[in-house]
C-alpha positions in Angstrom: 17.2 31.5 3.5 16.5 32.4 -0.1 20.1 32.1 -1.1 20.5 28.8 0.8 17.5 27.4 -1.1 18.9 28.4 -4.4 22.2 26.7 -3.7 20.5 23.5 -2.9 18.2 23.6 -5.9 15.0 23.7 -3.8 13.1 25.5 -6.6 11.2 23.1 -8.9 12.5 24.8 -12.0 15.8 23.3 -13.3 17.8 26.4 -12.3 21.6 26.3 -13.0 23.4 26.3 -9.7 26.9 27.8 -9.6 29.4 26.8 -7.0 30.6 29.4 -4.5 34.2 30.2 -5.3 36.4 27.1 -5.9 34.9 23.7 -5.4 37.5 21.5 -7.1 40.5 22.7 -5.1 41.0 24.4 -1.8 42.1 28.1 -1.7 45.4 28.2 0.0 47.0 31.4 1.1 49.9 32.4 3.4 50.1 35.1 6.0 53.1 36.3 4.1 51.2 37.0 0.9 47.6 38.1 -0.1 44.9 35.6 -0.7 45.1 34.1 -4.2 42.4 34.3 -6.8 39.7 31.5 -7.1 40.8 28.5 -9.2 39.8 28.8 -12.8 38.7 25.2 -12.6 35.9 26.0 -10.2 33.2 25.9 -12.8 30.4 23.4 -12.4 30.5 20.0 -14.1 28.3 16.9 -14.0 29.9 13.8 -12.4 29.3 10.7 -14.5 30.1 8.4 -11.7 27.5 7.9 -9.0 27.0 5.9 -5.8 23.5 5.2 -7.1 24.6 4.1 -10.5 24.0 5.6 -13.9 20.4 4.4 -14.3 19.0 7.0 -11.9 19.5 10.1 -14.0 16.6 11.1 -16.3 15.2 14.2 -17.9 13.3 15.0 -14.8 16.3 15.3 -12.5 17.8 18.6 -11.3 21.5 18.9 -10.5 22.4 19.9 -7.0 25.8 19.9 -5.4 26.5 18.4 -1.9 26.5 21.3 0.6 29.2 21.2 3.2 29.2 23.2 6.5 32.0 23.1 9.2 31.4 23.5 12.9 34.0 24.2 15.5 33.7 22.7 19.0 34.8 24.9 21.9 37.7 23.7 24.1 36.8 21.1 26.7 38.1 21.0 30.2 41.2 18.9 29.3 42.2 21.2 26.5 41.8 24.3 28.6 44.5 22.9 30.9 46.8 21.0 28.4 46.7 23.6 25.6 46.5 26.7 27.8 49.8 28.0 26.3 48.9 27.3 22.7 46.6 29.1 20.3 43.8 27.3 18.4 44.9 25.5 15.2 42.0 27.0 13.3 40.8 30.6 12.7 37.2 31.0 11.6 36.0 33.7 9.2 32.2 33.1 9.2 31.3 36.3 7.4 33.5 35.1 4.4 32.4 31.4 4.9 36.0 30.2 5.2 38.5 29.1 7.8 42.3 29.1 8.2 44.2 26.0 9.3 47.5 27.1 10.9 50.6 25.2 9.9 52.7 27.2 12.3 52.9 30.6 13.8 53.4 32.3 10.4 51.8 30.1 7.8 48.3 28.8 7.3 46.0 27.3 4.6 42.6 28.8 3.8 39.5 26.7 2.9 36.1 27.8 1.5 32.8 26.2 2.7 29.1 26.7 2.2 28.7 27.6 5.9 31.2 28.2 8.7 29.8 27.8 12.2 31.7 29.0 15.2 31.8 27.5 18.7 29.1 30.0 19.7 26.6 28.9 17.0 23.4 27.7 18.5 21.7 24.4 17.7 18.9 26.3 16.0 21.3 28.1 13.8 23.1 24.9 12.8 19.7 23.2 11.9 18.5 26.2 9.8 21.7 26.4 7.6 22.5 22.7 7.3 19.3 20.6 7.6 16.3 22.7 7.1 16.7 23.1 3.3 17.0 19.3 3.1 13.8 18.8 5.2 11.9 21.2 3.0 13.0 19.3 -0.1 11.8 16.0 1.6 8.4 17.5 2.2 8.2 18.4 -1.5 8.9 14.8 -2.5 12.7 14.5 -2.9 15.0 12.3 -1.0 17.4 14.0 1.5 20.5 13.2 3.5 22.1 15.0 6.5 25.3 13.5 7.7 28.0 14.4 10.3 31.7 13.6 9.9 34.6 14.3 12.1 37.1 13.1 14.6 35.8 11.4 17.7 34.8 13.8 20.5 34.1 16.8 18.2 30.3 17.0 18.7 28.7 14.9 15.9 26.2 13.1 18.1 25.5 16.4 20.0 24.8 18.2 16.7 22.5 15.4 15.3 21.0 13.3 18.1 20.7 15.6 21.1 17.1 15.1 22.6 17.1 18.4 24.5 14.7 17.1 27.2 16.3 19.3 29.9 17.1 22.3 27.7 14.9 22.6 24.6 17.4 24.9 23.0 20.0 22.0 22.8 17.7 19.9 20.6 19.6 18.3 17.7 18.9 18.0 14.0 16.9 14.8 14.3 14.4 16.2 16.8 14.1 19.6 15.0 13.6 17.9 11.6 10.6 15.9 12.8 9.1 19.0 14.4 9.1 20.7 11.0 7.8 17.6 9.3 4.8 17.2 11.7 4.1 20.9 11.4 3.8 20.6 7.6 1.9 17.3 7.0 -1.8 16.5 7.3 -2.5 13.7 9.7 -5.6 12.6 7.6 -3.9 12.1 4.3 -0.1 11.9 5.1 1.9 9.4 7.0 5.4 9.3 8.6 7.3 6.1 9.5 10.8 5.7 11.1 13.6 3.1 11.0 16.6 3.4 13.3 19.6 1.2 13.0 23.4 1.0 13.5 26.2 -0.3 11.5 28.5 -2.1 14.1 31.5 -4.1 13.0 30.1 -4.3 9.4 26.8 -5.8 10.7 23.5 -3.8 10.5 21.6 -4.0 13.8 18.0 -2.7 14.4 18.2 -0.2 17.3 14.4 -0.6 17.8 14.7 -4.4 18.0 18.2 -5.4 19.4 17.5 -9.1 18.6 17.4 -8.4 14.9 21.2 -8.0 14.6 22.0 -9.2 11.1 19.9 -7.2 8.7 20.6 -7.7 4.9 20.9 -4.9 2.4 18.6 -5.3 -0.7 19.3 -3.6 -4.0 16.7 -3.2 -6.8 18.4 -4.5 -10.0 16.4 -2.1 -12.2 16.6 1.2 -10.3 19.6 0.6 -8.1 17.7 1.7 -5.0 18.9 0.4 -1.7 16.6 -0.7 1.2 16.8 -2.7 4.4 13.5 -4.6 4.5 14.5 -6.5 7.6 14.4 -3.4 9.9 11.4 -2.4 11.8 9.5 0.5 10.2 7.4 2.2 13.0 4.6 4.6 12.0 4.5 7.6 14.3 1.8 10.2 14.8 3.4 12.9 17.0 6.7 14.3 18.2 6.5 12.6 21.6 6.4 9.2 20.0 9.4 10.0 17.9 11.4 11.2 20.9 10.5 7.9 22.7 11.9 5.9 19.7 15.1 7.9 19.7 15.5 7.3 23.4 15.0 3.6 22.9 17.5 3.5 20.0 20.2 5.5 21.9 19.9 3.1 24.8 20.9 0.2 22.5 23.7 2.0 20.7 27.2 0.8 21.3 29.5 3.3 23.1 32.9 3.1 25.0 35.2 5.2 27.1 38.4 6.2 25.4 41.1 8.8 26.0 39.6 11.1 23.5 35.9 10.8 24.5 34.3 9.3 27.5 31.2 8.3 25.5 32.7 7.5 22.1 30.2 6.1 19.7 31.4 2.7 18.4 28.9 2.4 15.5 27.4 4.5 12.7 23.8 5.4 13.5 21.4 5.7 10.6 17.9 7.2 11.1 15.5 6.8 8.1 12.3 8.8 8.0 9.8 7.8 5.3 7.3 10.5 4.4 4.2 9.7 2.3 2.1 12.7 1.1 -1.0 12.8 -1.0 -1.4 15.7 -3.4 -3.9 16.5 -6.1 -2.5 15.3 -9.3 -2.9 16.1 -13.0 -6.2 15.2 -14.7 -6.7 11.6 -15.4 -9.0 10.3 -18.1 -10.0 6.7 -18.3 -10.3 4.9 -21.6 -13.7 5.5 -23.4 -16.2 2.7 -23.5 -17.9 2.7 -26.9 -21.6 2.2 -27.5 -23.6 1.1 -30.5 -23.9 4.6 -32.0 -20.2 5.3 -31.5 -20.6 7.8 -28.8 -18.5 7.6 -25.6 -20.0 6.0 -22.6 -21.5 8.0 -19.7 -18.7 6.6 -17.6 -16.0 8.4 -19.7 -15.6 11.4 -17.3 -12.6 13.5 -16.5 -11.5 13.9 -12.8 -8.5 14.5 -10.7 -6.4 11.4 -9.9 -4.6 11.7 -6.5 -0.8 11.6 -6.6 1.4 10.1 -3.8 4.8 11.5 -3.1 7.1 9.2 -1.3 10.3 10.7 0.0 13.0 9.6 2.5 15.1 11.6 5.0 18.3 9.9 6.1 20.2 11.3 9.0 23.6 9.6 9.5 25.7 10.0 12.7 29.1 8.6 11.7 31.3 7.1 14.3 34.4 9.3 14.9 37.7 8.6 13.2 40.5 8.1 15.6 44.2 7.2 15.9 44.9 4.2 18.0 47.9 5.8 19.7 45.8 8.8 20.8 42.6 7.0 21.8 44.4 4.2 23.7 42.0 1.6 22.3 42.8 -2.0 23.1 41.2 -5.5 23.0 37.7 -5.4 21.7 37.7 -1.6 21.5 40.7 -1.8 19.2 38.7 -4.1 16.9 35.9 -1.6 16.9 38.2 1.2 16.0 39.7 -0.7 13.1 36.2 -1.5 11.7 35.2 2.2 12.1 38.3 3.4 10.3 37.9 0.9 7.5 34.4 2.0 6.8 35.2 5.6 6.9 38.2 5.0 4.6 35.9 3.2 2.1 33.5 6.3 2.2 36.5 8.6 1.6 37.5 6.5 -1.5 34.1 6.8 -2.9 34.0 10.5 -2.4 37.4 10.8 -4.0 36.3 8.8 -7.0 33.2 11.0 -7.5 35.1 14.2 -7.0 37.6 13.1 -9.7 34.9 11.9 -12.1 36.3 8.4 -11.9 34.6 5.8 -14.1 34.6 3.3 -11.1 33.2 4.1 -7.7 34.1 1.3 -5.1 30.7 1.3 -3.3 30.9 -2.4 -2.4 33.9 -2.1 -0.1 31.7 -1.4 2.9 28.1 -1.7 4.0 28.3 2.0 4.8 28.9 3.0 1.2 26.2 0.7 0.0 23.7 2.4 2.4 24.8 5.8 1.2 24.6 5.2 -2.5 21.8 7.6 -3.0 23.4 10.3 -0.8 26.6 11.0 -2.8 26.2 11.1 -6.6 22.6 9.8 -6.4 19.2 11.3 -6.4 19.1 12.8 -2.8 19.7 16.3 -1.7 22.6 16.0 0.7 24.1 18.3 3.4 27.3 17.4 5.2 28.4 18.9 8.4 32.1 18.3 9.3 33.0 18.8 13.0 36.5 19.8 14.2 38.2 20.6 17.4 40.4 23.7 18.2 43.3 21.7 19.8 46.7 22.0 18.0 47.5 18.5 19.3 45.0 17.1 16.8 45.9 19.3 13.8 46.4 16.2 11.6 42.9 14.8 12.3 41.4 18.3 11.8 43.2 18.7 8.5 41.9 15.3 7.3 38.4 16.2 8.2 38.6 19.5 6.4 39.9 17.9 3.2 37.1 15.3 3.4 34.6 18.1 3.3 36.4 19.9 0.5 36.3 16.7 -1.7 32.6 16.2 -0.8 31.8 19.7 -2.1 32.8 18.5 -5.7 30.1 15.8 -5.7 27.0 16.5 -7.8 23.7 14.8 -7.1 20.8 14.6 -9.6 17.8 15.2 -7.3 14.5 13.8 -8.6 10.9 14.1 -7.5 9.4 10.7 -6.7 5.6 10.6 -7.2 3.1 8.0 -8.4 -0.6 7.7 -9.0 -2.6 6.6 -6.0 -4.4 3.8 -7.8 -6.3 2.6 -4.8 -8.0 6.0 -4.3 -8.6 6.0 -8.0 -10.3 2.6 -7.7 -12.5 3.9 -4.9 -13.4 7.0 -7.0 -14.3 4.7 -9.9 -16.5 2.6 -7.6 -18.3 5.7 -6.3 -18.8 6.9 -9.9 -20.2 3.5 -10.9 -22.6 3.6 -7.9 -23.8 7.1 -9.1 -24.3 5.8 -12.6 -26.3 2.8 -11.4 -28.4 4.9 -9.1 -29.1 7.4 -11.9 -30.0 4.5 -14.2 -32.4 3.1 -11.6 -34.0 6.5 -11.0 -34.6 7.1 -14.7 -35.9 3.6 -15.2 -38.4 4.1 -12.3 -39.4 7.6 -13.7 -40.1 6.1 -17.2 -42.1 3.3 -15.7 -44.2 5.8 -13.6 -44.7 8.0 -16.7 -45.9 5.1 -18.8 -48.3 3.9 -16.1 -49.6 7.5 -15.7 -50.1 7.9 -19.5 -51.8 4.5 -19.7 -54.3 5.3 -16.9 -55.1 8.7 -18.5 -55.7 7.1 -21.9 -58.0 4.4 -20.5 -60.0 7.1 -18.6 -60.3 9.2 -21.8 -61.5 6.1 -23.9 -64.0 5.1 -21.2 -65.4 8.7 -21.0 -65.7 8.9 -24.8 -67.4 5.5 -25.1 -69.9 6.5 -22.3 -70.6 9.8 -24.1 -71.2 8.4 -27.6 -73.3 5.6 -26.2 -75.6 8.1 -24.5 -75.7 10.2 -27.7 -76.6 7.2 -29.8 -79.3 6.1 -27.3 -80.9 9.6 -27.4 -80.9 9.7 -31.2 -82.4 6.3 -31.4 -85.2 7.2 -29.0 -85.8 10.4 -31.0 -86.0 8.7 -34.4 -88.1 5.9 -32.9 -90.6 8.4 -31.6 -90.7 10.2 -34.9 -91.2 6.9 -36.7 -94.1 5.9 -34.5 -95.6 9.4 -35.1 -95.4 8.9 -38.8 -96.9 5.5 -38.6 -99.7 6.9 -36.5 -100.4 9.6 -39.1 -100.3 7.0 -41.9 -102.8 4.9 -40.1 -105.1 7.8 -39.6 -104.8 8.6 -43.3 -105.6 5.0 -44.2 -108.7 5.3 -42.1 -109.7 8.4 -43.9 -109.1 6.7 -47.3 -111.2 3.7 -46.1 -114.0 6.0 -45.2 -113.8 7.7 -48.6 -113.9 4.3 -50.3 -117.0 3.5 -48.3 -118.5 6.8 -49.4 -117.7 5.8 -53.1 -119.7 2.6 -52.5 -122.6 4.7 -51.1 -122.4 6.9 -54.2 -122.7 3.8 -56.4 -125.7 2.8 -54.4 -127.1 6.2 -54.9 -126.6 5.9 -58.6 -128.6 2.8 -58.5 -131.3 4.8 -56.7 -131.4 7.4 -59.6 -129.1 10.1 -58.3 -127.4 12.2 -61.0 -124.3 10.3 -62.1 -122.5 13.3 -63.4 -122.6 15.3 -60.2 -121.5 12.3 -58.2 -118.5 11.7 -60.4 -117.4 15.3 -60.2 -117.6 15.3 -56.5 -115.7 11.9 -56.2 -113.1 13.1 -58.7 -112.4 16.3 -56.8 -112.2 14.4 -53.5 -109.7 11.8 -54.9 -107.5 14.4 -56.4 -107.2 16.3 -53.2 -106.3 13.1 -51.4 -103.5 12.2 -53.8 -101.9 15.7 -53.5 -102.0 15.5 -49.8 -100.5 12.0 -49.8 -97.7 13.1 -52.1 -96.9 16.0 -49.7 -96.8 13.6 -46.7 -94.6 11.2 -48.6 -92.2 13.9 -49.6 -92.0 15.2 -46.0 -91.4 11.6 -44.9 -88.5 11.2 -47.4 -87.0 14.5 -46.1 -87.2 13.3 -42.6 -85.6 10.0 -43.6 -82.7 11.8 -45.3 -82.2 14.0 -42.2 -82.2 10.9 -40.1 -79.5 9.2 -42.3 -77.4 12.4 -42.2 -77.7 12.5 -38.5 -76.7 8.8 -38.4 -73.7 9.4 -40.6 -72.6 12.3 -38.4 -72.9 10.1 -35.4 -70.8 7.4 -37.2 -68.1 10.0 -38.0 -68.1 11.0 -34.4 -67.6 7.4 -33.4 -64.7 7.1 -35.8 -62.8 10.0 -34.0 -62.4 8.0 -30.7 -61.1 5.1 -32.7 -58.5 7.4 -34.3 -57.5 8.7 -30.8 -57.3 5.1 -29.6 -55.0 4.3 -32.6 -52.8 7.3 -31.7 -52.6 6.1 -28.1 -51.6 2.7 -29.4 -48.8 4.2 -31.4 -47.7 6.2 -28.4 -47.7 2.9 -26.3 -45.6 1.3 -29.0 -43.1 4.2 -28.8 -43.0 3.9 -25.0 -42.4 0.2 -25.3 -39.6 0.8 -27.7 -38.1 3.3 -25.2 -38.3 0.7 -22.5 -36.5 -1.8 -24.7 -33.8 0.8 -25.4 -33.5 1.4 -21.6 -33.1 -2.3 -21.1 -30.4 -2.5 -23.7 -28.7 0.5 -22.1 -28.9 -1.1 -18.7 -27.4 -4.3 -20.1 -24.5 -2.3 -21.6 -24.0 -0.5 -18.3 -23.8 -3.8 -16.6 -21.2 -5.0 -19.1 -19.2 -1.9 -18.5 -19.5 -2.4 -14.8 -18.2 -5.9 -15.2 -15.3 -4.7 -17.3 -14.4 -2.1 -14.6 -14.7 -4.7 -11.9 -12.2 -6.8 -13.8 -9.9 -3.8 -14.0 -10.2 -3.3 -10.3 -9.5 -6.9 -9.7 -6.4 -6.8 -11.9 -5.1 -3.6 -10.2 -5.7 -5.2 -6.8 -3.8 -8.3 -7.9 -0.9 -6.2 -9.2 -0.8 -4.1 -5.9 -0.7 -7.4 -3.9 2.1 -8.9 -6.1 4.1 -5.7 -5.6 3.6 -5.7 -1.9 4.5 -9.4 -1.6 7.7 -8.9 -3.6 8.8 -6.0 -1.2 7.7 -7.8 2.0 9.9 -10.9 1.4 12.9 -11.6 3.7 11.3 -11.8 7.1 11.4 -15.1 9.1 8.7 -14.4 11.8 5.3 -13.3 10.6 4.6 -14.3 7.1 2.1 -11.5 6.2 3.1 -8.6 8.3 3.5 -5.9 5.6 2.3 -3.4 5.2 1.1 -2.8 4.4 -0.1 -2.3 4.6 -5.5 -4.5 0.6 -4.4 -1.9 -0.8 0.6 -1.7 2.2 1.4 -0.8 -0.7 1.2 -1.1 0.5 1.2 0.5 -2.0 3.4 -0.2 0.1 6.9 -0.9 -1.3 3.1 -1.5 -0.3 8.7 -1.8 2.3 7.2 -1.2 5.5 5.8 2.1 4.3 3.7 0.6 1.8 2.8 -2.0 4.3 1.3 0.7 6.6 -0.7 2.2 3.8 -1.8 -1.4 2.9 -2.8 -2.2 6.5 -4.9 1.0 6.7 -6.8 0.0 3.5 -7.4 -3.6 4.7 -8.6 -2.3 8.1 -10.9 0.1 6.3 -12.3 -2.8 4.2 -12.6 -4.9 7.3 -14.8 -2.2 9.0 -16.9 -1.5 6.0 -17.5 -5.1 4.6 -17.3 -7.1 7.8 -15.4 -10.3 8.6 -18.3 -12.7 7.9 -18.7 -11.2 4.4 -15.0 -11.6 3.7 -15.0 -15.2 5.0 -17.9 -16.0 2.8 -15.9 -15.0 -0.3 -13.5 -17.9 0.5 -16.1 -20.2 -0.9 -16.8 -18.2 -4.0 -16.8 -20.0 -7.3 -14.6 -17.3 -8.9 -11.0 -18.4 -8.3 -9.8 -14.7 -8.5 -12.2 -13.7 -5.8 -11.1 -16.6 -3.6 -7.4 -15.6 -4.1 -8.0 -12.0 -3.0 -10.3 -13.0 -0.2 -7.7 -15.4 1.3 -5.0 -12.6 0.9 -7.2 -10.2 2.9 -7.8 -12.8 5.6 -4.0 -13.5 5.7 -3.2 -9.8 6.1 -5.9 -9.5 8.9 -4.4 -12.5 10.6 -1.0 -10.8 10.8 -2.5 -8.4 13.4 -2.8 -10.0 16.8 -6.0 -8.0 17.6 -7.9 -9.6 14.6 -6.8 -13.3 15.3 -9.4 -14.1 17.9 -12.3 -12.6 15.8 -11.1 -14.6 12.7 -11.0 -17.9 14.7 -14.4 -17.2 16.3 -16.0 -16.5 13.0 -14.7 -19.8 11.5 -11.8 -18.4 9.6 -9.4 -21.1 10.8 -11.7 -23.8 9.6 -12.2 -22.2 6.3 -8.4 -21.8 5.8 -7.8 -25.4 6.6 -10.6 -26.4 4.3 -8.8 -24.5 1.5 -5.6 -26.4 2.2 -7.6 -29.6 2.0 -9.7 -29.0 -1.1 -8.0 -26.3 -3.2 -5.7 -27.3 -6.0 -4.6 -23.6 -6.8 -1.0 -23.1 -5.7 -1.5 -19.4 -4.9 -4.5 -20.2 -2.7 -2.6 -22.9 -0.8 0.4 -20.7 -0.3 -1.5 -17.7 1.0 -3.7 -20.0 3.2 -0.7 -21.6 4.7 0.8 -18.1 5.4 -2.5 -17.2 7.2 -2.4 -20.3 9.3 1.2 -19.5 10.1 0.2 -16.1 11.4 -2.6 -17.6 13.5 -0.1 -20.2 14.9 1.8 -17.4 16.5 -0.9 -17.6 19.3 -0.7 -20.5 21.8 -4.5 -20.9 22.0 -4.7 -21.0 18.1 -2.0 -23.6 18.0 -4.1 -26.1 20.0 -7.1 -25.4 17.8 -5.0 -26.0 14.7 -3.8 -29.3 16.0 -7.3 -30.4 17.1 -8.7 -29.7 13.5 -6.0 -31.8 11.9 -3.9 -28.8 10.8 -0.5 -30.5 11.1 -1.7 -33.4 8.8 -2.9 -30.9 6.3 0.3 -28.9 6.4 2.3 -32.1 6.1 0.3 -33.2 3.0 0.7 -29.7 1.5 4.5 -29.9 2.1 4.7 -33.2 0.3 2.8 -32.0 -2.7 4.1 -28.5 -3.1 7.2 -27.6 -5.2 7.0 -23.8 -5.1 9.6 -22.4 -2.7 7.2 -19.7 -1.4 4.5 -22.3 -0.6 7.1 -24.5 1.3 8.3 -21.4 3.2 4.8 -20.6 4.4 4.1 -24.3 5.4 7.5 -24.5 7.1 6.8 -21.3 9.0 3.4 -22.6 10.2 5.0 -25.9 11.4 7.9 -24.0 13.0 5.5 -21.9 15.0 3.6 -25.1 16.3 7.0 -26.6 17.2 7.4 -23.9 19.9 4.5 -25.3 22.0 5.5 -27.6 24.9 2.1 -29.3 25.0 2.0 -30.4 21.4 5.4 -32.0 21.0 4.3 -35.7 21.0 1.2 -35.1 19.0 3.0 -33.0 16.4 5.7 -35.7 16.0 3.1 -38.4 15.8 1.2 -36.7 12.9 4.3 -36.3 10.9 5.3 -32.7 11.6 9.1 -33.4 12.1 9.2 -35.6 8.9 7.3 -32.9 7.0 10.0 -30.4 8.0 12.8 -32.6 7.1 11.1 -33.4 3.8 11.1 -29.8 2.8 14.9 -29.5 2.8 14.7 -31.0 -0.7 13.9 -27.5 -1.9 17.3 -26.2 -0.9 15.9 -22.6 -1.0 17.6 -20.5 1.8 14.2 -19.1 3.0 12.8 -22.6 3.3 15.8 -24.0 5.0 15.8 -21.0 7.5 12.2 -21.9 8.5 13.0 -25.6 8.8 16.0 -24.7 11.0 13.8 -22.4 13.1 11.2 -25.2 13.6 13.9 -27.7 14.6 15.4 -25.1 17.1 12.0 -24.5 18.6 11.3 -28.2 19.0 14.7 -28.8 20.5 14.3 -26.0 23.0 10.9 -27.3 24.1 12.4 -30.8 24.5 15.2 -29.4 26.6 12.8 -27.4 28.8 10.6 -30.4 29.3 13.5 -32.7 30.1 14.7 -30.2 32.7 11.3 -30.0 34.3 10.9 -33.8 34.4 14.4 -34.0 36.1 13.4 -31.5 38.7 10.0 -33.0 39.3 10.7 -36.8 39.4 14.4 -37.1 39.4 14.3 -39.4 36.3 15.7 -38.8 32.8 13.4 -38.9 29.9 14.1 -40.8 26.7 16.1 -39.8 23.6 15.1 -36.8 21.6 12.3 -37.3 19.1 14.4 -35.3 16.6 17.1 -37.9 16.7 14.6 -40.7 16.4 13.2 -39.1 13.3 16.6 -38.8 11.7 17.1 -35.0 12.0 20.6 -35.2 13.4 22.6 -35.7 10.2 21.0 -32.7 8.5 21.5 -30.6 11.6 25.2 -31.5 11.7 25.5 -30.9 7.9 24.1 -27.4 8.1 25.6 -26.3 11.4 28.2 -24.2 9.6 25.8 -23.0 6.8 26.8 -19.7 5.0 23.4 -18.2 5.6 23.3 -16.5 9.0 19.7 -17.3 9.9 20.1 -21.0 9.2 23.4 -21.3 11.0 22.1 -19.4 14.1 19.0 -21.7 14.4 21.0 -24.9 13.9 23.6 -23.8 16.5 20.8 -23.2 19.0 19.3 -26.6 18.2 22.6 -28.4 18.8 23.1 -26.7 22.1 19.6 -27.6 23.3 20.0 -31.2 22.1 23.3 -31.4 23.9 21.8 -30.3 27.2 20.0 -33.7 27.4 22.6 -36.3 28.5 20.8 -39.2 26.9 21.5 -37.7 23.5 25.3 -37.4 24.0 26.3 -40.7 22.5 24.3 -40.3 19.4 25.6 -36.7 18.9 29.2 -38.0 19.3 28.6 -40.8 16.8 27.0 -38.3 14.3 29.9 -35.8 14.5 27.9 -33.2 16.5 30.7 -32.9 19.1 33.0 -31.2 16.7 30.4 -28.7 15.8 29.7 -27.9 19.4 33.4 -27.3 20.0 33.5 -25.0 16.9 30.4 -23.1 18.2 32.0 -22.6 21.6 35.0 -21.0 19.9 33.9 -19.3 16.7 30.2 -18.4 17.0 29.6 -14.7 16.4 27.0 -14.4 19.2 28.3 -14.4 22.7 25.2 -16.0 24.2 25.4 -19.0 22.0 29.1 -19.4 22.6 28.5 -19.3 26.3 25.6 -21.9 26.1 27.9 -24.3 24.0 30.7 -24.0 26.5 28.4 -24.6 29.5 26.8 -27.6 27.7 30.3 -29.2 27.0 31.6 -28.7 30.5 28.4 -30.0 32.2 28.1 -33.2 30.3 30.3 -36.1 31.6 30.0 -38.0 28.3 31.2 -35.1 26.3 34.1 -34.4 28.8 35.2 -38.1 28.5 35.3 -37.9 24.7 37.1 -34.5 24.7 39.8 -35.9 27.0 40.1 -39.0 24.8 40.5 -36.7 21.8 42.9 -34.4 23.8 40.7 -31.3 22.9 40.6 -28.5 25.3 37.2 -26.7 25.7 
């Protein structure tokens, strides 16, 4: 397995791959001489020509040669009898990986291959050496192709498509490939979807939907990638579902009984497996959001952006090449054989051109070569298994098959890893990051508010306590000094009384002098007494002064103590100012964060718009449901949000539907923001594409809101998407009656008259076409201008619009025909002329009956056949030239059922028969 992986370039490093032995020419030897040396031209070279075009090669591509294995089928019962006396025309040497093709009994040619598988090789062995390296590359993100080529009846379908339900050991490459894919992927993050189609008579038909029998091939003008968007892409979850799809597809595949094979495949079967895997990508850093001080915003964080790898596995079961003289094909089987041989011849020419490094590769000669552009010379890793038989009767076919494989070994592919960022997951991650930032901001804001409130309460309590304390101290000091003052007053009063007594004694002494007492003695006694009193008064006054000074000092101390709380209050005020400034800063920061959030929301809106535009461009081309994409908001989706992207997109919209709710989504239809309305109506349209959601949308008033948008909105995008949503809802018969009751046909007609954009007209025409398929609404629809609105839209001349108009006319004609038949059976009377003819639709129908576009032509042919079934319309159709078109349809129409219907209509109408006899035309 290691050597096999190296030959295919499975390693991610761009290793140089050398070819085994000679790859530019076959090694030819003879039994008469020894094997020759390998050709000197066997060195590896890069092929400039490519089925995928030159634009697909870039610096990230890795060169890998197409690997070719040969498998020999054992003799069947017929060969055991017919060739019993003859030896096999080939001799295998599996240990040397080469085979010998006998020319005669003594000479042979030797050819080298990557693998040589004998008739005894098991299905498991074939898968491991041929397909498993390709499957492993697909799981790593590369495109891969496994193809079987060979003569009819050599075991191609057995090798690739065997289901192995009775014997598990007989399982083919298709079943075993899906087993390995499901074993490696994660159901939660990865998805697998399948398309199964056949190329029959140069027409691509969907094996999962046989009615879809003319699928177009779409090529990307920039990358050259080829896709078939018209085919069904079914998402599968388990192996059993895949086997059921294979069984369904095989039941619809064309096969016939020929002389060479009882069950010969008459078409090329193509199985496309789309694998979408999510892997952890490289670090992604968003653009910094600057702030005032120049620092990066808090939202500027590094995280891992998820990567999505989208790869495709293509398994091709080619129809067998055959010679007409040996297969005995005749009639229609002969035509099938010619078509098969022409497509295989075109493939061989492309392989030859690539092998010879030709500047021109004729890829447009066949639809098969267009589908396989990526497999040979493109970006896919390709393995080819050529199947041969042992019978010497078919030596020519065996030699041609071997030479095809030898030329294919010379083709170089440039395999390339296909991955992209998962922007939807990145958007969701950004939203979660924004929620975290907002929550953190709210938490910090609440914390700061709580801290400020706590500090304010503590400061108020401290101020109140200080005020009470100093008020009590002042009161105590006041009482103390008041008491001391009163005591001093009392003492002074007592001293005054003493002095008054002394004065009274002086008067007594004066009286005593008058009585003759000794004046000298009295004066001395009085002088001594007065001197003592003055000294005592001075002492008391000095003490009073000292007490006064002490009181003043105490008052000054108390004043200084009162100043201290005021200083603390000032400091608290400063702290309050600081906290207020912090709050203002937080408010500014919050405003900036809100601005940043708005910027990111705008970015998310733009990314969603781009994803929707990409999905719409990839989902174009269908004629039934208008918004069935993906898908699958967000697809595809992603996606290419292609059916694959559509599935991814459907999953994202379903998740949005569950998380947000239908009522919330419908309320956004009335938003003042036009971008919000556009995206809301897109989400409703995608939801309406699912039948399970339609009843809920109608019950919640979604239909009324969509019709209101058609009536009031002037935005072309809103009207286009709203019309598409109405078209999806109109797929349901109950909804059709509600649309008519709410004046929907009048609104659609008015929109058709005003619109000029082809896509808007396609949506409106699709909605009216769906309403035309209701038997009960025929008269009302025509009365409100539905038919004239359809005919008015043909002015656009766009093929998609004309296809929808033709579909509506065909539906209307079919309902008229059915109603006429019912009236004839019930009452035995014939109804009047067709309303389509009354409204002037017949000239346009006749003019476009042979339109080059297949969808338009098919619907017009059906409409003519249904109109012709009503005998009262015959004369108008003859006068309008419709008879000639009916004759042409009965002879040249590509669909058997329409041809049969046209012939039956012509033969059952007396008026048509009379006119045909008059014109001498045989039907």
